[in-house]
All heavy atoms as a GROMACS GRO file, in nm:
protein
  622
    1MET      N    1   7.364  12.935  13.474
    1MET     CA    2   7.457  12.830  13.451
    1MET      C    3   7.448  12.791  13.304
    1MET      O    4   7.343  12.764  13.255
    1MET     CB    5   7.431  12.712  13.538
    1MET     CG    6   7.504  12.588  13.498
    1MET     SD    7   7.450  12.431  13.554
    1MET     CE    8   7.435  12.447  13.725
    2LYS      N    9   7.566  12.783  13.241
    2LYS     CA   10   7.569  12.740  13.093
    2LYS      C   11   7.619  12.597  13.089
    2LYS      O   12   7.717  12.567  13.156
    2LYS     CB   13   7.661  12.830  13.021
    2LYS     CG   14   7.600  12.971  12.995
    2LYS     CD   15   7.686  13.053  12.915
    2LYS     CE   16   7.629  13.196  12.898
    2LYS     NZ   17   7.709  13.283  12.829
    3VAL      N   18   7.562  12.522  13.012
    3VAL     CA   19   7.604  12.384  12.990
    3VAL      C   20   7.622  12.361  12.842
    3VAL      O   21   7.533  12.392  12.760
    3VAL     CB   22   7.496  12.288  13.038
    3VAL    CG1   23   7.538  12.144  13.015
    3VAL    CG2   24   7.461  12.316  13.184
    4THR      N   25   7.740  12.315  12.801
    4THR     CA   26   7.770  12.290  12.662
    4THR      C   27   7.758  12.147  12.639
    4THR      O   28   7.819  12.062  12.710
    4THR     CB   29   7.914  12.339  12.629
    4THR    OG1   30   7.929  12.477  12.664
    4THR    CG2   31   7.946  12.319  12.482
    5SER      N   32   7.686  12.114  12.535
    5SER     CA   33   7.665  11.969  12.494
    5SER      C   34   7.764  11.937  12.391
    5SER      O   35   7.842  12.024  12.341
    5SER     CB   36   7.525  11.941  12.450
    5SER     OG   37   7.504  12.006  12.328
    6GLY      N   38   7.777  11.814  12.350
    6GLY     CA   39   7.868  11.771  12.240
    6GLY      C   40   7.822  11.814  12.105
    6GLY      O   41   7.891  11.786  12.005
    7HIS      N   42   7.720  11.885  12.089
    7HIS     CA   43   7.668  11.931  11.955
    7HIS      C   44   7.684  12.078  11.928
    7HIS      O   45   7.611  12.137  11.850
    7HIS     CB   46   7.516  11.890  11.950
    7HIS     CG   47   7.491  11.745  11.975
    7HIS    ND1   48   7.545  11.648  11.903
    7HIS    CD2   49   7.418  11.682  12.067
    7HIS    CE1   50   7.503  11.529  11.942
    7HIS    NE2   51   7.427  11.552  12.045
    8ASP      N   52   7.775  12.144  11.996
    8ASP     CA   53   7.800  12.282  11.980
    8ASP      C   54   7.674  12.373  12.011
    8ASP      O   55   7.659  12.474  11.949
    8ASP     CB   56   7.851  12.315  11.838
    8ASP     CG   57   7.981  12.264  11.809
    8ASP    OD1   58   8.075  12.256  11.903
    8ASP    OD2   59   8.010  12.215  11.700
    9HIS      N   60   7.592  12.324  12.097
    9HIS     CA   61   7.477  12.404  12.147
    9HIS      C   62   7.507  12.445  12.291
    9HIS      O   63   7.561  12.379  12.364
    9HIS     CB   64   7.345  12.316  12.141
    9HIS     CG   65   7.305  12.280  12.001
    9HIS    ND1   66   7.236  12.364  11.925
    9HIS    CD2   67   7.330  12.170  11.928
    9HIS    CE1   68   7.213  12.305  11.812
    9HIS    NE2   69   7.268  12.184  11.812
   10THR      N   70   7.458  12.562  12.326
   10THR     CA   71   7.467  12.609  12.456
   10THR      C   72   7.330  12.634  12.521
   10THR      O   73   7.248  12.700  12.464
   10THR     CB   74   7.543  12.750  12.464
   10THR    OG1   75   7.669  12.732  12.399
   10THR    CG2   76   7.563  12.800  12.607
   11ARG      N   77   7.307  12.560  12.623
   11ARG     CA   78   7.178  12.579  12.694
   11ARG      C   79   7.197  12.680  12.797
   11ARG      O   80   7.312  12.692  12.858
   11ARG     CB   81   7.131  12.450  12.758
   11ARG     CG   82   7.086  12.349  12.664
   11ARG     CD   83   7.024  12.226  12.731
   11ARG     NE   84   7.046  12.224  12.875
   11ARG     CZ   85   7.062  12.115  12.948
   11ARG    NH1   86   7.055  12.003  12.882
   11ARG    NH2   87   7.077  12.116  13.077
   12CYS      N   88   7.108  12.764  12.832
   12CYS     CA   89   7.118  12.859  12.935
   12CYS      C   90   6.998  12.857  13.018
   12CYS      O   91   6.884  12.824  12.981
   12CYS     CB   92   7.147  12.999  12.884
   12CYS     SG   93   7.022  13.057  12.769
   13THR      N   94   7.009  12.901  13.144
   13THR     CA   95   6.893  12.904  13.232
   13THR      C   96   6.811  13.033  13.198
   13THR      O   97   6.861  13.134  13.148
   13THR     CB   98   6.940  12.912  13.378
   13THR    OG1   99   7.017  13.033  13.398
   13THR    CG2  100   7.028  12.792  13.418
   14PRO      N  101   6.682  13.032  13.231
   14PRO     CA  102   6.601  13.151  13.202
   14PRO      C  103   6.657  13.279  13.267
   14PRO      O  104   6.630  13.389  13.215
   14PRO     CB  105   6.469  13.112  13.259
   14PRO     CG  106   6.460  12.965  13.250
   14PRO     CD  107   6.605  12.923  13.280
   15ALA      N  108   6.733  13.265  13.381
   15ALA     CA  109   6.781  13.379  13.443
   15ALA      C  110   6.878  13.462  13.359
   15ALA      O  111   6.902  13.575  13.383
   15ALA     CB  112   6.847  13.343  13.573
   16GLU      N  113   6.935  13.392  13.254
   16GLU     CA  114   7.031  13.465  13.167
   16GLU      C  115   6.966  13.524  13.044
   16GLU      O  116   7.038  13.586  12.961
   16GLU     CB  117   7.133  13.367  13.120
   16GLU     CG  118   7.217  13.311  13.240
   16GLU     CD  119   7.311  13.198  13.203
   16GLU    OE1  120   7.273  13.120  13.112
   16GLU    OE2  121   7.421  13.200  13.256
   17LEU      N  122   6.838  13.507  13.018
   17LEU     CA  123   6.778  13.553  12.901
   17LEU      C  124   6.714  13.692  12.917
   17LEU      O  125   6.634  13.718  13.013
   17LEU     CB  126   6.672  13.460  12.844
   17LEU     CG  127   6.720  13.326  12.796
   17LEU    CD1  128   6.603  13.234  12.757
   17LEU    CD2  129   6.820  13.345  12.681
   18PHE      N  130   6.748  13.785  12.830
   18PHE     CA  131   6.694  13.921  12.834
   18PHE      C  132   6.619  13.944  12.692
   18PHE      O  133   6.674  13.927  12.593
   18PHE     CB  134   6.810  14.021  12.846
   18PHE     CG  135   6.870  14.017  12.984
   18PHE    CD1  136   6.968  13.916  13.016
   18PHE    CD2  137   6.838  14.110  13.081
   18PHE    CE1  138   7.025  13.908  13.135
   18PHE    CE2  139   6.898  14.100  13.207
   18PHE     CZ  140   6.988  14.002  13.238
   19GLU      N  141   6.494  13.984  12.709
   19GLU     CA  142   6.404  14.009  12.590
   19GLU      C  143   6.446  14.142  12.527
   19GLU      O  144   6.467  14.244  12.589
   19GLU     CB  145   6.268  14.011  12.637
   19GLU     CG  146   6.166  14.029  12.525
   19GLU     CD  147   6.022  14.042  12.575
   19GLU    OE1  148   6.004  14.065  12.692
   19GLU    OE2  149   5.934  14.027  12.489
   20ILE      N  150   6.446  14.133  12.394
   20ILE     CA  151   6.476  14.262  12.308
   20ILE      C  152   6.354  14.292  12.231
   20ILE      O  153   6.304  14.203  12.153
   20ILE     CB  154   6.594  14.239  12.222
   20ILE    CG1  155   6.725  14.204  12.306
   20ILE    CG2  156   6.622  14.369  12.131
   20ILE    CD1  157   6.834  14.143  12.222
   21THR      N  158   6.297  14.410  12.253
   21THR     CA  159   6.176  14.447  12.175
   21THR      C  160   6.208  14.580  12.098
   21THR      O  161   6.299  14.655  12.140
   21THR     CB  162   6.055  14.482  12.274
   21THR    OG1  163   6.095  14.586  12.363
   21THR    CG2  164   6.012  14.355  12.345
   22VAL      N  165   6.143  14.599  11.984
   22VAL     CA  166   6.160  14.717  11.906
   22VAL      C  167   6.031  14.788  11.875
   22VAL      O  168   5.927  14.716  11.876
   22VAL     CB  169   6.231  14.685  11.774
   22VAL    CG1  170   6.374  14.643  11.798
   22VAL    CG2  171   6.163  14.590  11.692
   23LEU      N  172   6.029  14.914  11.858
   23LEU     CA  173   5.910  14.986  11.828
   23LEU      C  174   5.894  14.990  11.668
   23LEU      O  175   5.973  15.044  11.605
   23LEU     CB  176   5.921  15.132  11.878
   23LEU     CG  177   5.794  15.222  11.856
   23LEU    CD1  178   5.670  15.159  11.931
   23LEU    CD2  179   5.825  15.359  11.909
   24ASP      N  180   5.785  14.922  11.620
   24ASP     CA  181   5.760  14.919  11.482
   24ASP      C  182   5.665  15.038  11.448
   24ASP      O  183   5.559  15.039  11.489
   24ASP     CB  184   5.697  14.788  11.444
   24ASP     CG  185   5.672  14.769  11.297
   24ASP    OD1  186   5.696  14.861  11.220
   24ASP    OD2  187   5.621  14.661  11.259
   25THR      N  188   5.711  15.123  11.367
   25THR     CA  189   5.626  15.241  11.331
   25THR      C  190   5.585  15.240  11.186
   25THR      O  191   5.538  15.339  11.131
   25THR     CB  192   5.705  15.371  11.354
   25THR    OG1  193   5.827  15.373  11.277
   25THR    CG2  194   5.739  15.394  11.500
   26THR      N  195   5.585  15.122  11.119
   26THR     CA  196   5.552  15.108  10.981
   26THR      C  197   5.403  15.098  10.951
   26THR      O  198   5.360  15.121  10.842
   26THR     CB  199   5.627  14.992  10.907
   26THR    OG1  200   5.593  14.872  10.973
   26THR    CG2  201   5.780  15.015  10.916
   27GLY      N  202   5.328  15.058  11.052
   27GLY     CA  203   5.184  15.039  11.032
   27GLY      C  204   5.103  15.168  11.066
   27GLY      O  205   5.160  15.275  11.083
   28GLU      N  206   4.975  15.148  11.081
   28GLU     CA  207   4.885  15.263  11.115
   28GLU      C  208   4.917  15.309  11.260
   28GLU      O  209   4.906  15.427  11.291
   28GLU     CB  210   4.742  15.221  11.102
   28GLU     CG  211   4.696  15.211  10.958
   28GLU     CD  212   4.547  15.177  10.950
   28GLU    OE1  213   4.475  15.212  11.048
   28GLU    OE2  214   4.510  15.126  10.849
   29ALA      N  215   4.946  15.212  11.355
   29ALA     CA  216   4.975  15.244  11.488
   29ALA      C  217   5.110  15.184  11.522
   29ALA      O  218   5.136  15.070  11.485
   29ALA     CB  219   4.865  15.188  11.578
   30ALA      N  220   5.188  15.257  11.603
   30ALA     CA  221   5.318  15.199  11.645
   30ALA      C  222   5.289  15.086  11.748
   30ALA      O  223   5.205  15.093  11.830
   30ALA     CB  224   5.398  15.309  11.710
   31ARG      N  225   5.370  14.978  11.736
   31ARG     CA  226   5.360  14.870  11.821
   31ARG      C  227   5.498  14.804  11.854
   31ARG      O  228   5.586  14.817  11.776
   31ARG     CB  229   5.277  14.750  11.749
   31ARG     CG  230   5.137  14.793  11.721
   31ARG     CD  231   5.056  14.681  11.661
   31ARG     NE  232   5.136  14.598  11.570
   31ARG     CZ  233   5.102  14.474  11.530
   31ARG    NH1  234   4.986  14.418  11.580
   31ARG    NH2  235   5.178  14.408  11.445
   32TRP      N  236   5.506  14.755  11.982
   32TRP     CA  237   5.631  14.694  12.028
   32TRP      C  238   5.629  14.548  11.980
   32TRP      O  239   5.524  14.476  11.999
   32TRP     CB  240   5.643  14.706  12.172
   32TRP     CG  241   5.675  14.837  12.220
   32TRP    CD1  242   5.592  14.935  12.262
   32TRP    CD2  243   5.800  14.907  12.224
   32TRP    NE1  244   5.659  15.053  12.294
   32TRP    CE2  245   5.787  15.035  12.269
   32TRP    CE3  246   5.932  14.858  12.192
   32TRP    CZ2  247   5.897  15.119  12.285
   32TRP    CZ3  248   6.039  14.950  12.202
   32TRP    CH2  249   6.024  15.079  12.252
   33HIS      N  250   5.736  14.497  11.934
   33HIS     CA  251   5.749  14.353  11.898
   33HIS      C  252   5.874  14.303  11.954
   33HIS      O  253   5.979  14.361  11.956
   33HIS     CB  254   5.763  14.341  11.740
   33HIS     CG  255   5.647  14.381  11.672
   33HIS    ND1  256   5.538  14.304  11.650
   33HIS    CD2  257   5.627  14.498  11.595
   33HIS    CE1  258   5.447  14.374  11.578
   33HIS    NE2  259   5.497  14.491  11.535
   34THR      N  260   5.861  14.177  12.009
   34THR     CA  261   5.979  14.101  12.054
   34THR      C  262   6.057  14.054  11.928
   34THR      O  263   5.992  13.986  11.849
   34THR     CB  264   5.941  13.989  12.147
   34THR    OG1  265   5.874  14.037  12.259
   34THR    CG2  266   6.065  13.903  12.188
   35ILE      N  267   6.178  14.079  11.923
   35ILE     CA  268   6.259  14.039  11.800
   35ILE      C  269   6.373  13.948  11.834
   35ILE      O  270   6.437  13.888  11.747
   35ILE     CB  271   6.315  14.156  11.721
   35ILE    CG1  272   6.405  14.241  11.805
   35ILE    CG2  273   6.206  14.235  11.654
   35ILE    CD1  274   6.480  14.344  11.728
   36GLY      N  275   6.392  13.926  11.963
   36GLY     CA  276   6.502  13.833  12.000
   36GLY      C  277   6.530  13.840  12.142
   36GLY      O  278   6.461  13.901  12.230
   37TRP      N  279   6.630  13.757  12.179
   37TRP     CA  280   6.671  13.735  12.316
   37TRP      C  281   6.826  13.753  12.330
   37TRP      O  282   6.890  13.702  12.241
   37TRP     CB  283   6.630  13.602  12.374
   37TRP     CG  284   6.480  13.589  12.366
   37TRP    CD1  285   6.403  13.545  12.260
   37TRP    CD2  286   6.391  13.613  12.472
   37TRP    NE1  287   6.276  13.547  12.300
   37TRP    CE2  288   6.261  13.587  12.421
   37TRP    CE3  289   6.406  13.659  12.599
   37TRP    CZ2  290   6.144  13.606  12.500
   37TRP    CZ3  291   6.284  13.677  12.679
   37TRP    CH2  292   6.164  13.650  12.626
   38GLY      N  293   6.870  13.808  12.428
   38GLY     CA  294   7.018  13.823  12.450
   38GLY      C  295   7.056  13.736  12.567
   38GLY      O  296   6.975  13.718  12.668
   39ILE      N  297   7.167  13.675  12.557
   39ILE     CA  298   7.217  13.590  12.668
   39ILE      C  299   7.308  13.678  12.757
   39ILE      O  300   7.423  13.710  12.714
   39ILE     CB  301   7.293  13.467  12.615
   39ILE    CG1  302   7.201  13.380  12.538
   39ILE    CG2  303   7.353  13.387  12.736
   39ILE    CD1  304   7.269  13.262  12.470
   40GLY      N  305   7.255  13.724  12.866
   40GLY     CA  306   7.324  13.826  12.942
   40GLY      C  307   7.292  13.965  12.910
   40GLY      O  308   7.246  14.000  12.800
   41ARG      N  309   7.308  14.055  13.005
   41ARG     CA  310   7.264  14.198  12.986
   41ARG      C  311   7.347  14.267  12.886
   41ARG      O  312   7.299  14.343  12.806
   41ARG     CB  313   7.279  14.261  13.126
   41ARG     CG  314   7.249  14.409  13.123
   41ARG     CD  315   7.108  14.445  13.096
   41ARG     NE  316   7.092  14.585  13.076
   41ARG     CZ  317   7.060  14.672  13.176
   41ARG    NH1  318   7.055  14.629  13.297
   41ARG    NH2  319   7.050  14.800  13.145
   42GLN      N  320   7.482  14.237  12.883
   42GLN     CA  321   7.571  14.312  12.790
   42GLN      C  322   7.532  14.265  12.641
   42GLN      O  323   7.525  14.350  12.555
   42GLN     CB  324   7.714  14.284  12.811
   42GLN     CG  325   7.767  14.356  12.937
   42GLN     CD  326   7.912  14.328  12.960
   42GLN    OE1  327   7.961  14.223  12.933
   42GLN    NE2  328   7.976  14.431  13.016
   43ASP      N  329   7.509  14.141  12.618
   43ASP     CA  330   7.473  14.088  12.488
   43ASP      C  331   7.338  14.156  12.444
   43ASP      O  332   7.328  14.201  12.329
   43ASP     CB  333   7.466  13.936  12.499
   43ASP     CG  334   7.428  13.875  12.361
   43ASP    OD1  335   7.485  13.917  12.261
   43ASP    OD2  336   7.341  13.783  12.362
   44ALA      N  337   7.240  14.155  12.534
   44ALA     CA  338   7.113  14.217  12.500
   44ALA      C  339   7.126  14.366  12.477
   44ALA      O  340   7.060  14.412  12.376
   44ALA     CB  341   7.011  14.189  12.618
   45ASP      N  342   7.197  14.440  12.544
   45ASP     CA  343   7.217  14.582  12.523
   45ASP      C  344   7.282  14.608  12.388
   45ASP      O  345   7.244  14.700  12.314
   45ASP     CB  346   7.297  14.648  12.635
   45ASP     CG  347   7.212  14.693  12.747
   45ASP    OD1  348   7.098  14.732  12.731
   45ASP    OD2  349   7.264  14.683  12.863
   46ALA      N  350   7.386  14.529  12.356
   46ALA     CA  351   7.459  14.546  12.233
   46ALA      C  352   7.366  14.516  12.115
   46ALA      O  353   7.361  14.584  12.010
   46ALA     CB  354   7.574  14.450  12.224
   47LEU      N  355   7.281  14.410  12.122
   47LEU     CA  356   7.190  14.377  12.016
   47LEU      C  357   7.079  14.483  12.002
   47LEU      O  358   7.045  14.525  11.892
   47LEU     CB  359   7.119  14.245  12.043
   47LEU     CG  360   7.210  14.121  12.024
   47LEU    CD1  361   7.134  13.997  12.084
   47LEU    CD2  362   7.236  14.103  11.876
   48ALA      N  363   7.022  14.537  12.112
   48ALA     CA  364   6.926  14.637  12.105
   48ALA      C  365   6.987  14.762  12.042
   48ALA      O  366   6.923  14.830  11.960
   48ALA     CB  367   6.876  14.670  12.252
   49GLN      N  368   7.106  14.800  12.078
   49GLN     CA  369   7.173  14.921  12.022
   49GLN      C  370   7.191  14.898  11.868
   49GLN      O  371   7.174  14.995  11.795
   49GLN     CB  372   7.315  14.944  12.090
   49GLN     CG  373   7.381  15.060  12.040
   49GLN     CD  374   7.305  15.193  12.079
   49GLN    OE1  375   7.238  15.204  12.176
   49GLN    NE2  376   7.323  15.300  11.985
   50SER      N  377   7.222  14.778  11.825
   50SER     CA  378   7.245  14.753  11.684
   50SER      C  379   7.121  14.779  11.604
   50SER      O  380   7.127  14.808  11.481
   50SER     CB  381   7.299  14.614  11.658
   50SER     OG  382   7.205  14.512  11.681
   51PHE      N  383   7.001  14.755  11.658
   51PHE     CA  384   6.873  14.768  11.586
   51PHE      C  385   6.841  14.912  11.564
   51PHE      O  386   6.760  14.946  11.478
   51PHE     CB  387   6.765  14.693  11.652
   51PHE     CG  388   6.769  14.547  11.626
   51PHE    CD1  389   6.807  14.460  11.730
   51PHE    CD2  390   6.739  14.489  11.510
   51PHE    CE1  391   6.819  14.321  11.705
   51PHE    CE2  392   6.743  14.355  11.477
   51PHE     CZ  393   6.781  14.270  11.577
   52VAL      N  394   6.888  15.005  11.649
   52VAL     CA  395   6.860  15.143  11.630
   52VAL      C  396   6.963  15.228  11.552
   52VAL      O  397   6.952  15.334  11.513
   52VAL     CB  398   6.836  15.219  11.766
   52VAL    CG1  399   6.708  15.158  11.834
   52VAL    CG2  400   6.954  15.212  11.862
   53THR      N  401   7.078  15.156  11.533
   53THR     CA  402   7.192  15.220  11.457
   53THR      C  403   7.227  15.156  11.323
   53THR      O  404   7.322  15.198  11.260
   53THR     CB  405   7.320  15.225  11.546
   53THR    OG1  406   7.352  15.090  11.587
   53THR    CG2  407   7.297  15.310  11.670
   54ARG      N  408   7.154  15.047  11.288
   54ARG     CA  409   7.186  14.981  11.164
   54ARG      C  410   7.161  15.072  11.049
   54ARG      O  411   7.071  15.156  11.052
   54ARG     CB  412   7.104  14.853  11.154
   54ARG     CG  413   6.955  14.872  11.144
   54ARG     CD  414   6.891  14.743  11.154
   54ARG     NE  415   6.740  14.758  11.130
   54ARG     CZ  416   6.658  14.655  11.121
   54ARG    NH1  417   6.695  14.536  11.139
   54ARG    NH2  418   6.531  14.684  11.110
   55PRO      N  419   7.239  15.061  10.937
   55PRO     CA  420   7.232  15.152  10.826
   55PRO      C  421   7.100  15.145  10.754
   55PRO      O  422   7.047  15.245  10.708
   55PRO     CB  423   7.342  15.110  10.733
   55PRO     CG  424   7.422  15.000  10.807
   55PRO     CD  425   7.347  14.962  10.925
   56LEU      N  426   7.039  15.026  10.735
   56LEU     CA  427   6.920  15.022  10.664
   56LEU      C  428   6.793  15.000  10.758
   56LEU      O  429   6.795  14.911  10.836
   56LEU     CB  430   6.915  14.899  10.560
   56LEU     CG  431   7.019  14.914  10.450
   56LEU    CD1  432   7.022  14.780  10.370
   56LEU    CD2  433   6.985  15.032  10.363
   57CYS      N  434   6.703  15.087  10.742
   57CYS     CA  435   6.574  15.081  10.826
   57CYS      C  436   6.598  15.066  10.978
   57CYS      O  437   6.546  14.968  11.038
   57CYS     CB  438   6.486  14.968  10.775
   57CYS     SG  439   6.451  14.979  10.604
   58PRO      N  440   6.667  15.149  11.039
   58PRO     CA  441   6.685  15.139  11.186
   58PRO      C  442   6.550  15.165  11.256
   58PRO      O  443   6.464  15.238  11.206
   58PRO     CB  444   6.779  15.251  11.216
   58PRO     CG  445   6.767  15.360  11.113
   58PRO     CD  446   6.729  15.275  10.981
   59TYR      N  447   6.527  15.099  11.368
   59TYR     CA  448   6.407  15.125  11.450
   59TYR      C  449   6.425  15.251  11.530
   59TYR      O  450   6.535  15.296  11.556
   59TYR     CB  451   6.382  15.010  11.545
   59TYR     CG  452   6.338  14.884  11.472
   59TYR    CD1  453   6.428  14.776  11.447
   59TYR    CD2  454   6.206  14.867  11.442
   59TYR    CE1  455   6.380  14.662  11.381
   59TYR    CE2  456   6.164  14.751  11.378
   59TYR     CZ  457   6.250  14.656  11.345
   59TYR     OH  458   6.202  14.533  11.288
   60GLU      N  459   6.308  15.317  11.561
   60GLU     CA  460   6.312  15.432  11.639
   60GLU      C  461   6.366  15.410  11.787
   60GLU      O  462   6.448  15.487  11.841
   60GLU     CB  463   6.179  15.500  11.657
   60GLU     CG  464   6.121  15.553  11.528
   60GLU     CD  465   6.193  15.679  11.481
   60GLU    OE1  466   6.237  15.756  11.570
   60GLU    OE2  467   6.209  15.696  11.366
   61ARG      N  468   6.326  15.294  11.844
   61ARG     CA  469   6.360  15.255  11.979
   61ARG      C  470   6.371  15.109  11.995
   61ARG      O  471   6.298  15.038  11.922
   61ARG     CB  472   6.261  15.316  12.076
   61ARG     CG  473   6.251  15.460  12.088
   61ARG     CD  474   6.169  15.508  12.198
   61ARG     NE  475   6.023  15.488  12.174
   61ARG     CZ  476   5.923  15.511  12.256
   61ARG    NH1  477   5.959  15.562  12.376
   61ARG    NH2  478   5.802  15.486  12.230
   62ALA      N  479   6.456  15.070  12.079
   62ALA     CA  480   6.468  14.927  12.117
   62ALA      C  481   6.478  14.916  12.268
   62ALA      O  482   6.545  15.007  12.335
   62ALA     CB  483   6.592  14.861  12.053
   63GLN      N  484   6.417  14.820  12.332
   63GLN     CA  485   6.421  14.801  12.473
   63GLN      C  486   6.477  14.668  12.512
   63GLN      O  487   6.468  14.573  12.436
   63GLN     CB  488   6.274  14.814  12.527
   63GLN     CG  489   6.210  14.945  12.506
   63GLN     CD  490   6.073  14.954  12.574
   63GLN    OE1  491   6.006  14.846  12.593
   63GLN    NE2  492   6.025  15.076  12.597
   64VAL      N  493   6.533  14.666  12.629
   64VAL     CA  494   6.578  14.538  12.690
   64VAL      C  495   6.496  14.516  12.814
   64VAL      O  496   6.487  14.607  12.902
   64VAL     CB  497   6.729  14.550  12.730
   64VAL    CG1  498   6.774  14.421  12.806
   64VAL    CG2  499   6.812  14.569  12.602
   65ARG      N  500   6.437  14.400  12.832
   65ARG     CA  501   6.352  14.362  12.937
   65ARG      C  502   6.395  14.238  13.007
   65ARG      O  503   6.448  14.149  12.931
   65ARG     CB  504   6.202  14.356  12.895
   65ARG     CG  505   6.142  14.478  12.848
   65ARG     CD  506   5.994  14.464  12.810
   65ARG     NE  507   5.943  14.590  12.770
   65ARG     CZ  508   5.888  14.674  12.862
   65ARG    NH1  509   5.872  14.640  12.988
   65ARG    NH2  510   5.837  14.788  12.820
   66TYR      N  511   6.364  14.226  13.130
   66TYR     CA  512   6.396  14.102  13.203
   66TYR      C  513   6.277  14.072  13.291
   66TYR      O  514   6.237  14.159  13.372
   66TYR     CB  515   6.526  14.120  13.285
   66TYR     CG  516   6.556  13.995  13.366
   66TYR    CD1  517   6.612  13.879  13.306
   66TYR    CD2  518   6.535  13.996  13.506
   66TYR    CE1  519   6.637  13.772  13.378
   66TYR    CE2  520   6.564  13.883  13.584
   66TYR     CZ  521   6.613  13.767  13.517
   66TYR     OH  522   6.648  13.655  13.585
   67ASN      N  523   6.218  13.961  13.271
   67ASN     CA  524   6.093  13.922  13.341
   67ASN      C  525   5.988  14.033  13.336
   67ASN      O  526   5.921  14.065  13.429
   67ASN     CB  527   6.126  13.890  13.493
   67ASN     CG  528   6.188  13.753  13.508
   67ASN    OD1  529   6.184  13.671  13.427
   67ASN    ND2  530   6.258  13.744  13.624
   68GLY      N  531   5.976  14.088  13.214
   68GLY     CA  532   5.877  14.193  13.188
   68GLY      C  533   5.912  14.327  13.236
   68GLY      O  534   5.848  14.425  13.214
   69ARG      N  535   6.022  14.346  13.310
   69ARG     CA  536   6.066  14.471  13.361
   69ARG      C  537   6.164  14.542  13.269
   69ARG      O  538   6.260  14.481  13.227
   69ARG     CB  539   6.130  14.446  13.503
   69ARG     CG  540   6.152  14.580  13.579
   69ARG     CD  541   6.210  14.551  13.714
   69ARG     NE  542   6.356  14.537  13.695
   69ARG     CZ  543   6.435  14.443  13.747
   69ARG    NH1  544   6.386  14.356  13.819
   69ARG    NH2  545   6.562  14.450  13.726
   70LEU      N  546   6.126  14.666  13.238
   70LEU     CA  547   6.219  14.746  13.151
   70LEU      C  548   6.355  14.771  13.222
   70LEU      O  549   6.357  14.831  13.328
   70LEU     CB  550   6.154  14.880  13.107
   70LEU     CG  551   6.232  14.968  13.016
   70LEU    CD1  552   6.256  14.902  12.881
   70LEU    CD2  553   6.153  15.098  13.004
   71LEU      N  554   6.469  14.734  13.157
   71LEU     CA  555   6.594  14.767  13.206
   71LEU      C  556   6.670  14.875  13.139
   71LEU      O  557   6.749  14.953  13.189
   71LEU     CB  558   6.680  14.640  13.205
   71LEU     CG  559   6.627  14.522  13.288
   71LEU    CD1  560   6.727  14.400  13.266
   71LEU    CD2  561   6.620  14.557  13.432
   72ALA      N  562   6.639  14.889  13.001
   72ALA     CA  563   6.712  14.985  12.923
   72ALA      C  564   6.631  15.014  12.794
   72ALA      O  565   6.560  14.929  12.743
   72ALA     CB  566   6.849  14.935  12.882
   73GLU      N  567   6.650  15.141  12.745
   73GLU     CA  568   6.590  15.175  12.615
   73GLU      C  569   6.691  15.251  12.538
   73GLU      O  570   6.759  15.333  12.589
   73GLU     CB  571   6.471  15.267  12.644
   73GLU     CG  572   6.396  15.301  12.519
   73GLU     CD  573   6.254  15.357  12.538
   73GLU    OE1  574   6.166  15.276  12.578
   73GLU    OE2  575   6.241  15.477  12.511
   74HIS      N  576   6.709  15.210  12.405
   74HIS     CA  577   6.801  15.264  12.316
   74HIS      C  578   6.722  15.342  12.208
   74HIS      O  579   6.623  15.294  12.167
   74HIS     CB  580   6.882  15.152  12.252
   74HIS     CG  581   6.964  15.077  12.349
   74HIS    ND1  582   7.094  15.112  12.388
   74HIS    CD2  583   6.938  14.967  12.428
   74HIS    CE1  584   7.134  15.027  12.477
   74HIS    NE2  585   7.045  14.938  12.499
   75HIS      N  586   6.774  15.461  12.170
   75HIS     CA  587   6.704  15.541  12.074
   75HIS      C  588   6.787  15.560  11.955
   75HIS      O  589   6.913  15.566  11.961
   75HIS     CB  590   6.678  15.683  12.136
   75HIS     CG  591   6.582  15.678  12.250
   75HIS    ND1  592   6.447  15.700  12.244
   75HIS    CD2  593   6.611  15.657  12.386
   75HIS    CE1  594   6.396  15.683  12.365
   75HIS    NE2  595   6.494  15.664  12.449
   76ARG      N  596   6.720  15.575  11.838
   76ARG     CA  597   6.794  15.605  11.705
   76ARG      C  598   6.858  15.738  11.724
   76ARG      O  599   6.793  15.830  11.768
   76ARG     CB  600   6.692  15.596  11.596
   76ARG     CG  601   6.766  15.620  11.460
   76ARG     CD  602   6.680  15.586  11.347
   76ARG     NE  603   6.569  15.680  11.335
   76ARG     CZ  604   6.474  15.674  11.239
   76ARG    NH1  605   6.472  15.568  11.156
   76ARG    NH2  606   6.377  15.761  11.236
   77PRO      N  607   6.982  15.748  11.688
   77PRO     CA  608   7.052  15.880  11.700
   77PRO      C  609   6.983  15.982  11.606
   77PRO      O  610   6.937  15.948  11.496
   77PRO     CB  611   7.194  15.852  11.649
   77PRO     CG  612   7.208  15.709  11.656
   77PRO     CD  613   7.071  15.646  11.641
   78ALA      N  614   6.975  16.108  11.653
   78ALA     CA  615   6.921  16.214  11.571
   78ALA      C  616   7.012  16.241  11.455
   78ALA      O  617   7.131  16.232  11.468
   78ALA     CB  618   6.907  16.337  11.660
   79GLY      N  619   6.953  16.266  11.344
   79GLY     CA  620   7.046  16.286  11.232
   79GLY      C  621   6.977  16.324  11.114
   79GLY      O  622   6.994  16.348  11.011
   0.00000   0.00000   0.00000
């Protein structure tokens, strides 16, 4: 359920939040980092996809999780 307050803020229930993680390969060992949250599955998938296809420094992989469960994984296009 979304509730809009008079301050242009939108509150959402935890059931609508999807975690976005990316694989950081810049250090000695690759590690997954949470970089944000999507409101709804489509929003989270679109954000995750944008992190693997962005022009500068795209990540190798991005994942969408809900309550710790992996729902989708996006890969950087071969090229």
